[in-house]
C-alpha positions in Angstrom: -9.0 -39.1 -24.7 -11.8 -37.2 -22.3 -15.1 -37.7 -23.2 -18.0 -35.1 -23.1 -21.5 -35.2 -22.6 -23.8 -34.4 -25.7 -27.0 -33.6 -25.0 -30.3 -32.3 -27.1 -33.3 -31.2 -26.0 -36.4 -30.9 -28.7 -40.3 -31.5 -28.9 -42.4 -31.7 -32.4 -45.2 -33.9 -33.7 -43.6 -37.9 -34.9 -44.5 -38.9 -38.4 -48.2 -39.6 -39.8 -49.3 -43.3 -39.6 -52.2 -43.5 -41.9 -53.9 -47.8 -41.7 -56.6 -49.4 -43.2 -58.1 -52.4 -41.2 -60.4 -54.3 -43.7 -62.7 -57.3 -42.5 -62.0 -60.6 -44.4 -64.0 -62.7 -41.9 -67.5 -61.3 -39.8 -68.4 -63.0 -36.8 -72.1 -63.0 -37.6 -72.6 -65.0 -34.5 -70.9 -67.7 -35.0 -68.1 -67.2 -32.0 -64.8 -67.2 -34.3 -64.3 -63.4 -33.6 -63.8 -60.6 -36.7 -60.7 -61.3 -38.4 -59.3 -58.5 -40.6 -56.0 -57.5 -42.7 -53.9 -54.5 -42.1 -52.5 -52.0 -44.6 -50.7 -48.8 -44.0 -47.4 -46.2 -44.5 -45.8 -43.9 -42.4 -45.2 -40.8 -43.9 -42.0 -38.3 -43.2 -43.8 -35.4 -41.6 -42.1 -35.4 -38.1 -39.1 -33.1 -37.8 -35.9 -35.1 -38.5 -32.9 -32.6 -38.6 -32.5 -31.9 -34.9 -28.8 -30.1 -33.6 -27.8 -29.2 -30.2 -26.0 -26.3 -29.3 -23.1 -27.2 -30.9 -24.4 -28.2 -34.3 -24.0 -31.6 -33.7 -26.7 -34.1 -35.4 -29.2 -36.3 -32.7 -28.8 -39.5 -34.2 -31.3 -41.3 -35.9 -34.2 -43.2 -34.6 -34.5 -40.7 -31.3 -35.9 -37.5 -33.2 -39.4 -37.1 -33.5 -39.9 -37.9 -37.3 -37.3 -40.6 -39.4 -37.4 -39.3 -42.7 -38.5 -42.4 -44.5 -41.7 -43.9 -46.0 -42.4 -46.6 -44.4 -44.8 -50.0 -45.2 -47.1 -51.9 -42.5 -48.6 -55.1 -42.8 -50.5 -57.2 -40.8 -53.8 -59.6 -39.1 -56.1 -58.6 -36.4 -58.7 -60.4 -34.4 -61.6 -58.9 -32.3 -64.9 -60.4 -30.6 -66.9 -58.0 -29.3 -68.7 -59.5 -26.0 -71.7 -57.9 -24.1 -71.0 -56.7 -20.2 -72.2 -54.9 -17.6 -70.9 -51.0 -17.7 -69.3 -49.8 -14.9 -71.7 -47.2 -14.1 -74.8 -49.8 -15.0 -76.3 -50.9 -18.1 -75.5 -53.7 -20.8 -72.3 -52.1 -23.3 -70.0 -54.2 -25.3 -66.7 -55.1 -23.8 -64.6 -56.2 -27.1 -61.2 -58.4 -27.2 -58.7 -57.7 -29.4 -55.0 -59.5 -30.8 -53.4 -57.9 -33.6 -49.8 -58.9 -35.5 -48.3 -55.6 -37.3 -44.5 -55.6 -39.5 -43.2 -52.4 -40.3 -41.1 -52.7 -43.3 -38.6 -49.2 -42.6 -37.4 -47.2 -45.8 -34.2 -45.3 -46.2 -34.3 -41.9 -44.5 -31.7 -39.1 -44.2 -27.8 -40.5 -45.8 -29.7 -43.8 -46.4 -30.0 -44.5 -42.9 -32.9 -47.3 -42.3 -34.1 -48.0 -38.9 -34.6 -51.8 -38.6 -37.8 -53.6 -39.5 -40.5 -53.7 -36.5 -42.6 -56.8 -35.4 -45.1 -55.9 -33.2 -47.9 -57.7 -31.4 -51.2 -56.5 -29.0 -53.8 -58.0 -26.7 -56.4 -56.6 -24.9 -59.6 -55.8 -23.7 -61.6 -52.4 -23.3 -64.1 -52.5 -19.9 -66.8 -50.1 -20.6 -66.5 -47.6 -17.8 -69.6 -45.4 -19.2 -72.0 -46.3 -22.0 -69.2 -44.1 -24.6 -66.0 -44.1 -22.7 -63.8 -46.9 -22.0 -60.5 -48.8 -19.5 -58.1 -49.5 -22.4 -55.9 -52.6 -20.5 -53.5 -54.5 -22.7 -50.0 -55.6 -23.8 -47.5 -54.3 -26.3 -44.6 -56.1 -27.6 -42.3 -55.2 -29.9 -39.2 -56.9 -31.6 -36.9 -54.3 -33.4 -34.3 -55.7 -36.1 -30.9 -53.9 -36.0 -30.7 -50.4 -38.3 -28.6 -50.1 -41.6 -26.0 -47.3 -41.7 -26.4 -46.3 -45.2 -23.9 -43.8 -45.8 -23.2 -42.7 -41.8 -20.9 -43.7 -39.7 -23.4 -44.9 -37.2 -22.6 -47.5 -35.0 -25.7 -49.5 -35.8 -24.5 -53.0 -33.5 -25.8 -50.8 -30.9 -29.7 -51.2 -32.1 -32.3 -53.4 -32.2 -34.4 -54.8 -29.2 -37.0 -56.7 -27.5 -39.5 -54.5 -25.9 -42.4 -55.6 -23.6 -45.4 -53.0 -22.6 -48.0 -52.4 -20.3 -50.7 -50.6 -21.6 -53.5 -48.7 -20.1 -55.5 -46.4 -21.2 -59.0 -44.5 -22.3 -61.3 -44.4 -25.0 -64.3 -42.2 -26.0 -66.6 -43.0 -28.8 -67.2 -40.3 -30.2 -70.1 -41.3 -32.1 -71.0 -44.6 -33.9 -67.8 -44.4 -36.7 -65.6 -42.3 -34.6 -63.5 -42.9 -31.5 -60.6 -41.3 -29.8 -58.1 -43.0 -27.6 -55.1 -42.4 -25.5 -52.4 -45.0 -23.7 -49.3 -45.0 -21.9 -46.4 -47.6 -22.6 -45.2 -48.8 -19.0 -42.3 -50.8 -19.9 -42.1 -54.2 -17.9 -39.4 -55.8 -19.7 -36.6 -54.4 -22.2 -33.3 -56.4 -23.8 -31.4 -54.0 -26.2 -27.8 -54.5 -27.9 -25.3 -53.2 -26.4 -26.0 -50.0 -24.8 -28.7 -47.8 -26.0 -31.1 -45.2 -25.1 -34.7 -46.2 -24.0 -38.0 -44.6 -23.1 -38.9 -44.5 -19.1 -42.6 -44.5 -20.8 -44.6 -44.0 -23.9 -47.7 -42.1 -24.8 -49.8 -42.6 -27.6 -53.5 -40.8 -29.0 -55.2 -42.3 -31.8 -58.4 -41.3 -33.7 -60.2 -43.5 -36.1 -63.4 -43.6 -38.6 -65.1 -47.1 -38.9 -67.0 -47.4 -42.0 -68.8 -50.2 -44.2 -67.9 -51.0 -48.0 
């Protein structure tokens, strides 16, 4: 039969992700860096019921939200070096590495996105006292989805993605930080035919405190 193009146009905030990082081994001048454990949760706050002009629902995975609660677990390593800022003066120059695994819960009609393994490595180069340039690489490995009670072709899901991720970090205060970066695909390998992005833009705000 004839093939008919289907298009959607939508925007909006995605799901809310909260993460808690707890340091289990501090550097304390031994040169080993700081080791932390990570725990978090993703909440279904983003739009996940989106229709086009023909009344067709957008397939899971391309909407701003997923409609699911997801669990995030991982570990991270961090080491702060002292260096010369580009604008002059001394500033911290941190190196970081993290591994996380996200176990996704069921969303609409029991559809569940594949679990995600993510690795991040990079550094922040001090430009000014509170502004730094971010340079890193992000690796994502996504398992195939589970179709639940839908008729989606889940064999066309999952894959491996490697991004080069430049950005900027603003140390608002000694405890608050804000950052933004763009993920530029270096390598993408997907199962069969899928929709992929030309780039991703990410922004975050973090607060650091001591117990």
